[in-house]
N, C-alpha and C positions, 0 to 999 in steps of 0.2 A: 510503393503506394501512390496511387492517383493523385497529380497534384489537386485537383477540382476538389479531395477532400476535405482540403484546409477552408473551404467556403461553403461546405457545406449547411451552416449554420444560415445560408442566406436564401434557403429553400422556405423558409418560415418567412410569410407575409408580414408579419408584426415586425420581426427583426431587419428586414430588408428597409422597412419605412424608418426604423429606429437608427439603422444604421446609415442611411442618408443624412437623418437631421443631425446625428453626432459629428458625421465629418464637416458640414456647414459651421456647425456652432463651434466645436472644437478648435478649427481655424484661426475662426473669430477670438477665441478665446488664448492663443497663441500669441496673436497680434497685439492683441490686450496685455499679455503678460512680458511680451518683449517692450513695448513702448513704458509699462511701467516701471520697468527695470532700469531703463534708460530715464525715465525721468526724477525717479528716486535717486540716481546717480548724480542726475545733472543739479537737483535741488539740494542734498547734503554732501555729496561725495566723502560718504562714510562708510566702511565697514558694516560699521555697528549699527548703523540706522537703516541699510539694506536691508539687513537681516530680519529689524524686527519689523518689516513688511510683511516677510514670509510668517512672521509670528503670529502677526494678527488675522493674518488670511486663514490659517491653518491650524493655531492651536484650538478653537473651538470644537473642530471634530476629535481632539485627542480627549477634551473634557465632555462631549456631550456625545460622543460616535454610540456609546450603548444606548442611549437615551432614542438616537435615530433610530437604531438597530431594533429596538422593542416597538417603535412605531410603526416600522416597517412591516413586524409580523402581526400586530395588529389591526391597523389600518389600510386603505387599500394604497398599493403602491404608485398605481398609476396617478392618484388624486395627489400624492405628497409630492411627485417628480414635478406634476404642471406647476404646484404654489412654488419651491425652489426655484424653477427655472424662472418663474415671473420676478424672482425677488435678484436671480442674476442677472435680469436684462434692467431693472430698474436702478442698481448701483451702477451698471457699466454708464448707463445713460447720464445719472449723474455726474459721476467723475468725466463725462466728456464735456457737458455743460461747463463745470469749473474750469478742465483745462484750456477749453475754448475762448472762455472769455478771461483768462488769465488772474483769475484769484483761487486756484488750487494752492492749498497748503499740506504740509506732512501730516497735519493732523486730519484733513480731510481723507487722504489716503489710507491713514491708520483705522478712521470709521468706518469709511466703505468696505474698507478689506474686512473687518470686524462684523458687518452685515452678512458680506460672501461667506464667510467661514460659519456663521449660525446656522444660515440655510444650508450649505454644503455639508455639515454633520446630521442633517436628515436626507439629504439628496444622496449621497454616497450609499448609504445602506439600501434604500429603497431601488435605486437604478441599477446597483450591481444583483440585489435579489431577484430583478426581474428579468434578467438574464435566463432564468430556467423556465420562468412564465410566459416569456417569447420564443423559447425553442423547447428543446428537448431534452432530458437527462443525456440521452445519446449523443447529441449534438451541443452540449454544454463547454465542452474543451474547444471547441471550435468557435462557438460565440464570445467567451471572455480572449481567446485569443485576437478574433477578429474586432473585437472593442478596442484591444490595446492597441492592435494595428491601425485603426481608425484614429486613434490617441495620437500615434504618433508619426502617423501621415501629416495629420494638421499638425503637429509640431516640426515637421519639416516644412511645409507651406507655409505654418504661422509666423516665425520666425523671421523667414526669407523676407514675406512680403511687410513684415512688422519693421522689419531694418530699412527697407525702401521706404515703408510709408511714413518713420520716423524722421529719416532724411530729407525726404520730400513734403510730406503732409505737417508732419508734427506730430506728438502723441494723442493730441485732443482727438484727432479723425480715426485715430486706431480705437481709441475705446467707444467711439460712435459704429464704428463696423462690427466691434464685438456686439453690442447693444442689439444691432441689426440682426444680427447671426440668430440670436437666440429667439427669434419670432417662427425662424426654420421648426427648431425644436417642438414650440409651442403645437405650431401645424400638425406637426407629426404624430405627439400626442394625441390629438383630438381626434385624428385618423385611425390611430391602432384599436384594434377590437381584442380588447385583453381577455382570458377565461376567467370565471369567478375565483376570486380569491378567498381562502378560508380566513377570516377574519377571527384571531385569539382573543377571547377575553381573560385576562389575569389581573393577579394583583402584582401590586410594585414590587415583591419579591421577588416576580420571575425573571428581574432583572439577573439575578445569581444563578438562574438555571443555566445562561448562557456562560457564565463563569466555571461553573461547576464542570461542565462540558468541557472546556478548556483544561481545567486543572486533572481530569481523569484522562486526557488523550494526551499522550507523550507526543505523537507525531504533528497534533496542531499547536502545541506549544511551542515546539522545536522550530516549526516554519514561521510561527508568528514571529519568534526571537530573531530568527535570522530575516526575514523580511524587514521588522524593523531597525535593526542596525543598519541593514543595507542602505535602506531609503533614509535613517539619520547621516549616514556618511555622504552618501551619493547630494542629498540636497546642500550638504554642508560646502561640497565641491562644485557643486553648481552655482548656487549663488554667488562664487566668488567669479562667475564668468565675464561679467565685465571687467573687473582687475587683471585677469589673463587677457582678455581681448585688448583693453587699453592700454594699462601700465605696463605688462611684460611684451605683449607683442605689437601695439601701436596699430592696432586694426581698426578702430573704432566700434561704432554700432554693426557696421556690416562685419565685423569679425565674430562678434557675438552673434552674429544671426548664424552664420557659418557653423559654429560651435553647436549652436541648439540645434541646427538642421541635422549636423553629423548623426550627434546623439541619436536622432529621431530616426536617421536614416537604418542606422543599426539595429533600432529596437523593432523597426517594422520589418526588417529580415529575421531577428531572432523570433518574433512572436510568430511569423508566418509559419516558420517551421514547426514550431510547437503546436499551431493549429490543426496539421496534417495528422497529428495523435491522437488513438482512439482509447490510449493504454493510459487510465490514470494511474495504476500502480508505481510505475516510475517517475511521474510527476516529483514527488519529493526530493529524490536522488537531483533531476534538474534543477530544482530550487538550491541544494545544496551548492553542487558545483556551478551556477550563476553566480553565488553569490561571493564565490573565492574568486572567479574571473573577473568580478566587478571589483574586487579589492585590489587584484594585482594590476587591472587598467587604470585604477586612480591613484594607485603608486606611481606608475611609469609616467603617468600625466602630469602630478608634480614634480616629475625630473626633467621632463621634455624641455630641449631648448628651441624648438622648430613648431611654430603655428600649425602647419599639416600635419605633423606628427602626432598635434595634441588633437587635432579635429579627428583621427583617424582612431586614437585610444579612446576618446568621448562616443564614438560611434561604438566600440567595443563594451565599454562600458553602457552606454543605452540599451545595446541590447541585451546584456547580462542582467540589467534590471529590470528591464521588462519581461524576459522571460521567467525571472524569479516570481516576479510579482504576479503573472498570469497564472504561472504554475501552481504557485499557492493559492490562488483564489479558484482555480479549477478543484484542486484537491480537498480545498475546505468545501465548497460547496455539494461536492461528486459525495462525500462522507457524511454531509451534516443531515439530521433530521428536518424535514420541513418545518415543523414549528418552532426551529432555532435556527433559520437560514438567517433572518435579518439580523440577529444580535450576532452570530459567527462573522459576516460579511463585513457588521460595523466595525469588528475587531481588526478584521484586514484593513478596511478603511483608515482605523486610526492607526495602524504600522505602517500604512502606506502614506498618507495626507498629515496625520496627527504627529507624525515624527518628524516633519519635513521644518517645523519652529524651531524645535530643540537642534535639528542640526546647523539650520541656516545661524542661530544665535550662536551655538557654542562654536563653530568652526569659524563665525564672522569674528567672534572675539578671540580665538585664538591666531587669526590671521593679522589681526589686527596687534597682538601683541608678539608675534615673531613674523612671519610673512605667509601670502597665498600658497606658496610654495610646499612650505612644511604641515600647514594645513591641509592642503590635498593630500600629502604623502600618509599625514595621520590617519586621516578618513579611509585611506587602501590599507592602511595596515590594521585598522579594527575591523573591518571586512575581513580580511583573511581570517584573521584570528578566531571571528564570530563562525564563519563557514566550516572552520575545524573543529572546533568545539561543540558548535549545535549541530551541524550536519553529520558527523562522523556516523552515527547511528541510524540515521534515517530510514536508511535501506531495509535495516533488518527489523523494523518496528512499525511501517507504514500500513501493514494491514490491521493492524491493532485500530487504527482511527477509521480505516477506510469501511472496514466490514464489522465493525462491533461499536455501533454508536453510544455514546455512554447514557442509555436512557435511566429517568430516577426510578430507584430500588422500592417495591412495596415494603413499608416497614415493619410489616408483619413478617416478609420472607426475611428479611435483616434479620431481625428477632431468631427466628429458628436457625437461621444459618449460624449464629453466635452460640447458641444451645447445643447444636449438634457438632460444631467444631470442638468444641471441650470432650465430647464423648469418643471424637475420634484420637484426641491427643492422649486421653486416657486407655484406648487400645492399644495405641500404637507406641506409645512412650515419646512422640513426636515432641518437640518444642513448638508451642505457637509463637511465632516471631514478627506477626501481625494479625491483624483481621481481614477478613476475607469479603471484599465489596461485592455484592451481588446485586444483578438486574434483570427485568424480565428481557425477552425478545421475541418478535414475529416470525413467522415462519416464512415471511420475505427476506427479512432480515438474516436469518439463518441461510436460505438460499445463498444469498450474497456471499456471506461469509464461507460458506463451502467454496465456492468458486474462487472466492479469492485467495483463500487459503492452498487452492489448489496451483491457482498461477503464481502466488508466490513462492510455494516451496518446490514446484515441480513444473517447470518452465514446458511449452506445449512439447517441444523436441523431447525432451526427458519423458513423456508421457506417451508418445508415440513410439519411443523405443521399448517402452518397459509392453506395451499393447503387442507389438511386434514379437516380445521374446514369449509372452502367453501364447500367442498364436504359433507361434515355431515349435512349441514344445506340445501344443493339443492342449493347453489348460482353458483355451477360450475359442469360440469359433470364427472363421473368418469376417464373419459382420459383426463383430462385436464393437464396442465404443468404450475404452474403459474411461476416459474421464468424466462423461455423461453419465455414466453408468454409478462411478463412483460417488458421484455426487449426490444423485438419485436413493441410493442406497442409505448413506449417512443420513439426508434428510429425513428419510422414512423412519430410521430408526432413531433419531435424537430425540431426548425431552430436556435434558438439562445436559451441560458441559464445563469443566472449569478448562479455561485458554490460560496457557501460562506464559503467553506473552503479554497480558494485560494483567495476569495473576486474578482473574474476574472470573466470579460463576455467573453462568447466564443461565436463565430457566424459560424455556419457551413458553409463551403466554398462554396457549391453549391448555395445558395440562396444570396450571396453577389450582387449581381447584382440586383437582386429584394427584397433589404434589406429596408422596410418602415420605416418611425418613429414610427410608433405605436410599432413596435416589440420591438425597444430599449428604448421607454419609457415605456414598460412592464417591461421590465428585469433590466432599472435602477432605476425603482420604487422599484424592490428587493434589489439593491444595498444600496439604500439611508435608507429604511427600517432596513437592515442589518446593516450600520454604527451606526444608531440611538438607535436601539433597540436589536441587536444580533437575528439572525433568527434562530441559533441553540439553543441557549438557550430560544427562546421563543416556537419554536416547542417540545423543550424537556419540558415544561412545564406542556405538558397534562398529565405526569406522568403515562404513563400505561393506560389510560381511551381512548378507541378506538376513541368512539363518540368526546370528546373533542377535541382530534388530529384531525380528520376530521374536527372541527370547527375552528381549527387554521390555517389549510391549507386554509380554506376557505377564512379567513381573510388575509395572505398573498398572495392569488392569484388573492381574490376579489377586492383588494384595487390596485394591477397592472391594472388589467383588467378596473377599474372604472379610473385611470391616461390614459389609451390610449383612454377611449371614452371622457375625458375631454379635452384633447388634440383634438382630431376630434372637439368636441363642440368649443373650442377657434378660431379653425380656420374658424368657421363660427360666430366669433364676439357672441358667447354665452356660457353657462356652461350646465352643467347636473343638476346642483342646481335647473335652471328655466327651464329646457326643461325635462319634465319628459316623452313627445313622443319619445324623443331621449333614455331614460332610458329604455323604454316599446320595443322598437326595438332592442336595445341590448339584453334585458334579454330573448329574443326569441330565439331558437335555432334553426340553421340552419343545415338541414340536407342534404341540396342539395350536398354538396360535399362529402357526404360518401362515394360514388363509388372510390375517389380518395385514400381511407384509408382501404384497404381492411383487414388487421389488427383488425383497430378497429371495422368494419362492424361485423367481425367474432366471437369477445371476448364475452364469457358470459356477462348480463346485469350489474350484480354486478361490475365488473371490470370496465365497460365503466362508471356505475355511479360513482364510485371512482374517476375516473381520472378527468370526466366532473363537480362533483358536486362543489368542488372549487373556477372554474374559473364561473360557469354558476349562481349558487345560492351564492355566495360569493358576485359577484358581485351585487347581487340585495339587499344583505346586506349591502355594503358599502353604495349603494345609498341612502339605507334607512336611515341610519346612518347620514348620510351626508344631508338629507333633516331636519333633527332634531336638530343637533350637527353644531355648528361653526367648532369647532377642530376634525374633524371626524376622520381624518386620525390618530393623535396621540392617541384617544380615544382607536378605537378598538385595538390597542396593547397595552395599557396600561390597558383596562378592556376586554381581549376578551369572546368570547362566551363561554359557556362551552358545548354546545351540537349541533347536527344538527339542533334541533328544533328549537333553538335560533336562529340559521342563516334562515332556512325556515321562522321563525315566528317572526321578529324582534320585535314585541310588547312583545314576551314572554323575549328579551333581556333586552329590556327597564324597564320591570317591575322586571328583575331578579328572572324570575320564573325558577328554576333549577329542572334536572333529579330526581325523587324519588330512593330511594336506594329499593332493591328488593333481597330478600335470594333466592338463588339456592338450589335446593335438593343437600344434601348430598349424595354423592356415597356409595355404602355397601363397607362394611370391606374389605381390600385389595388393595382398588382402590386409586392410587394418583394422585394429579392435573396436568395434564401436560401443558395447556393454561389458559388462562383466559381473559376477557375482556369484554365490556359493548355493549350493543345495542341501537341503536338511531332510530326517525323517520326513517330518509333514507334505515335504514337496512331493518325496517318492511314494509317500500314501495318497494322496492326491492324486497322483497320477496314473497310479494302479485302479482307484475307486471310479475315475473319470471314464475310463476304457472296460469297465465291468471286469475287470480280472478279479477269479475267486481268493486269491491269494495277497490281501493289504499287507497282511501280518509279515510279509517279508520285507516293507519297509524295514520294520525293528532290527534288520540284519545290518541296515546300512552304516557307514562308518565316516563319512563323508562324502563330498561333491563338491563340484565347480563347473561352471558353464564361460565362457567369450562367445559372445555374436559379432561376428566379423564381416565387413563391409567392403566390396571391390569398388576401389574410387573410379573406375573406368565403366564397369557396367551397372553400378549399383545395386548388384545382386548382393542377398545375404548369406552368410555360413553360418550354421550354429554348431558347434562342437561341445560337449561337455563328458566327465568322466567320471566315476563314482567308485568308490574304493568300500567292500564290504567285509563281514564277519570272518569267511573263509572262502574257500575255491568253489565250493559247493552252492553256496547263497549267491555268489557273484555270476555262475553259470547260469541259475536260475533267473537272475534279473536280463542277463545277455538273452534268454528264451523270451522272458516277459516282454521285454522293450522289444525286439523284434516283431511280435504280434499288435503291439502297440503302434509302430511305425505304418504296421499294413491297416490297422483301424483309423488311424487320423489323416489318412490319405486317399482319395480318390482313385490315384493313381500309383501304383505298387508294383514293381517289377524288379526279382531276383534274378541276378546276372551270374552270382558266385556264391557260394555256401559251402562251409564246413561245420564242425564242433566246435570251431570258435573263432568264426569268420562269417559277416554276411555283406554283401555288396548287392548294391541295386539302386534304380531309379524310383524317385518318387515327384511329388507334387512339385516340390521346389529344388529338383535337380537329382545329381547323384548323392548316394548316401554307403556310409561304411561303418559297420559296427563289429568291433573288437572285444573278446575276452581273452585276459591274460592272468593267470593266478586270483587273487583277489580282486581285481580292478577291470572297469568296465568303460571302454572309450566309446565315442559315437562321433560322427561326421554328419551333418545334414544339409544339403546345399553347394555340394562340390559341384565344379563344371563336368557338363556331361561330355565324354568325349568318345 
């Protein structure tokens, strides 16, 4: 990736001005902090009282951060920041005067720190939420990361200048320089032309909306948990810096400046690398690993016998913490609805700034009772524990927060969900283990969900290979794009869906008024099946068998379709079990509404069949099982069909007739498998229909099939080999002849070089091909080198 992509947020004028002002102001702030730390050490020589400085400065963020977040959502953020930066200027100037005239006392430091903290509780949420206002959603990761880089560049410059200034000028002039630096921020804010901000009016209870959002999104609270523990531990170790610098390594104020600057260097490097990313989905994993790395660095920092090794470890710790914080901030802001952004960012600020006094006080007390080394080692161990316990499942659940914001549900919708959940339980016999939360979703959020789901479950390389396989078989034309078409198709068809990662029902807001009970029954059927059998585990049980996976999808969707029909039948005082005519009518595909769905109408037959098969054939399968088995709902999940043939012909399911295994021809030397899968009856049926063959019933005679896509590592050519086994030799020969015609139809270039009753060799669009018939088996090789 181009290194300049890390700086892409700087293309926005407002962010350019903001970044310049922040660099000046934050440098002054770190000069101030270094001088303040040394001042308190000189005045008290107490670890405990030094820790209390951080308590008074940062505790207001912990107590009032949510109030500040609510203010950032309700009022103009730029005006809030101008006010808070003015408070910062004033408190720095007052401290400078008190220190320069020699009248400064500990209570002055605590009182001014409290004033700073109160303003900071409103400054952080407003300033962080302004990132998106100053840039764009596309450049948000860059903006957040660059902001962290600026913070840490200042951390490098500030402490170094602070150490020199404290040693040469004294603490008072450091505070004066900081007061002057805030002038730069105020000027920048006045020059910035911010877009109009929607100002929410709401009641006091709207604070609860932010808490409910966090509670409903596992990714959010896990990220905030890791962030909170990590910042507690880091602040606890960092506040002990003067004792490491002086009492352990005898390096004085200069040594403290070096430790702080080393941390800043690591942080700049870490956040610069993060700024180059545009992929939000991987950020939670970055946060979890950063928490673990931070813990190990602090553990070794506590053990280190050498000052320069300690400085290096502090650099690692600083880089890890800032990557963790920036990754968390970017993830939260990207996935949070606009109306909640200030409140969610305030919780992030609480986990970063608000936890500092807890860490400083806790580990300051621990250091006083034991030693500074033991305190630092304990902080490291706590980070490692939190990284493992909170971060271990983040990768699997990240989609839930990024693409499924927890909007408040309509009470009427929740009431209907509870009503029909009871009915579904009655029809299935499944136990209701928990209520099903429900919420509305906009069309834009649906698009975001589908794209995120594709990205999370099917990486780009995997989708590209699937697309190539479809094109090689002839299921899709050369200009077909699988990823975008799938998203468009699903978005066109969706009205409501149950997401088994969040265990929540989502209804598209534009169909709310037309939401019928059948749709709710369908999706709640999924919800109860998930509660009793675990849909993810059920679908994963196919173990890479494409045809078996399609059969399991048919179980899931077919049962939900059956419940819709059963609901309709019960309203008429009947049941599908004793109404075969209703089953027949529901089994017939209605194509009268095809014009309403232009994407569905235009997609290749294979994609259309893959989407519709689980519903249409799955319904027929479920009806057939229910006609024979009393406990048919439970049966299909405990003993699912293993092939599309079993779904299409339930007698094969009841007789437990499974597909036969067949060996695919091996590739020549130098070719490596790129993808592999199974072929079922539905695949052969679609292939015959795609190329207009008049004998699609031939597919019913199939008894199994496999394919392997090979890649030549030197030439990057592809070879598609597949094999099939049939009911008897006659049907195998019929497939041999049919596929020869398919090859001629799907390629523009088709030259036969050798042909006999059971062999066909030639050259086509993708290279040489070889078709063989032997007994009940047919093998095909497409893409062999041409000699």
